[in-house]
C-alpha positions in Angstrom: 0.0 0.0 0.0 2.5 2.7 1.1 6.2 2.4 0.7 7.7 5.1 2.8 11.2 3.7 2.6 11.4 3.6 -1.1 14.1 5.9 -2.5 14.1 7.3 -5.9 17.1 6.3 -8.1 20.0 8.7 -8.4 20.4 10.5 -11.6 24.1 11.0 -11.0 27.1 8.9 -10.3 29.1 8.8 -7.0 32.8 8.3 -7.7 35.6 7.6 -5.2 38.7 9.8 -5.4 40.7 7.6 -7.8 37.9 7.5 -10.4 37.0 11.1 -9.8 40.7 12.1 -10.5 40.8 10.1 -13.7 37.5 11.5 -15.0 38.3 15.2 -14.2 41.3 15.0 -16.7 39.0 14.4 -19.7 38.9 17.3 -22.2 35.1 17.8 -21.7 35.3 17.7 -17.9 34.3 20.7 -15.8 35.3 20.6 -12.1 32.9 22.4 -9.8 33.5 23.1 -6.1 30.2 23.8 -4.4 31.7 24.9 -1.1 31.6 28.5 0.2 34.1 31.0 -1.1 36.1 30.8 2.2 36.3 27.0 2.0 37.3 27.3 -1.7 40.1 29.7 -0.9 41.5 27.5 1.8 42.4 24.8 -0.8 40.8 23.5 -4.0 41.4 21.1 -6.8 43.5 22.4 -9.7 41.2 23.9 -12.3 38.1 23.9 -10.1 35.4 26.6 -10.5 33.6 27.7 -7.4 29.8 27.9 -7.4 28.5 28.0 -3.8 25.7 25.6 -3.3 24.3 27.6 -0.5 24.3 30.9 -2.4 21.0 32.4 -3.4 22.1 32.7 -7.0 23.3 29.0 -7.3 20.5 28.1 -9.7 21.0 31.0 -12.0 24.8 30.2 -12.2 24.3 26.6 -13.1 21.5 27.4 -15.6 24.1 29.1 -17.8 26.4 26.1 -17.9 26.6 24.0 -21.1 24.7 20.8 -20.7 27.0 18.7 -23.0 30.0 18.7 -20.6 30.8 16.2 -17.8 30.6 17.8 -14.4 32.8 16.6 -11.6 31.4 18.1 -8.4 32.8 18.1 -4.9 32.4 19.8 -1.5 33.8 19.1 1.9 32.0 15.8 2.6 30.1 14.8 -0.5 26.7 16.0 0.8 26.3 19.4 -0.9 27.9 18.1 -4.0 25.4 15.2 -4.1 22.6 17.7 -3.8 24.1 19.8 -6.6 24.4 16.8 -8.8 20.7 15.9 -8.2 19.6 19.5 -9.0 21.7 19.6 -12.1 20.4 16.2 -13.3 16.9 17.4 -12.8 17.7 20.4 -15.0 18.9 18.2 -17.8 22.6 17.8 -17.2 23.3 14.2 -18.3 26.8 13.7 -16.8 27.2 14.7 -13.2 29.6 13.0 -10.9 29.8 13.4 -7.2 33.0 13.0 -5.2 32.0 10.4 -2.6 33.3 11.4 0.8 34.3 14.9 -0.4 37.6 16.7 -0.4 38.3 15.6 3.1 39.0 12.1 1.6 41.1 13.5 -1.3 44.6 11.9 -1.1 46.1 13.9 -4.0 47.4 17.5 -4.3 45.2 20.4 -3.3 46.2 23.9 -4.5 
């Protein structure tokens, strides 16, 4: 009758750091950091663009992004970036990848 525990399928892919790092080097890859500006300036992935998930203009910023790119999205723990992936997927972005565990699990160089 009712299925309160049913979850809808994700429209994005969670990637662990190794696969995330491999994917973000593709020529059509766009790296998005959805943390606050302060978090972003404390250390980021090389080539990352900052679009703050908590900003009131987050939606207007992502609406202007090309939908044919592959988006590799991260935050501190993977929560905000997962939400951003979901929002972008619902807006028609086909290729959104969430860094599982966030940048706190990133074993590679941070600039």
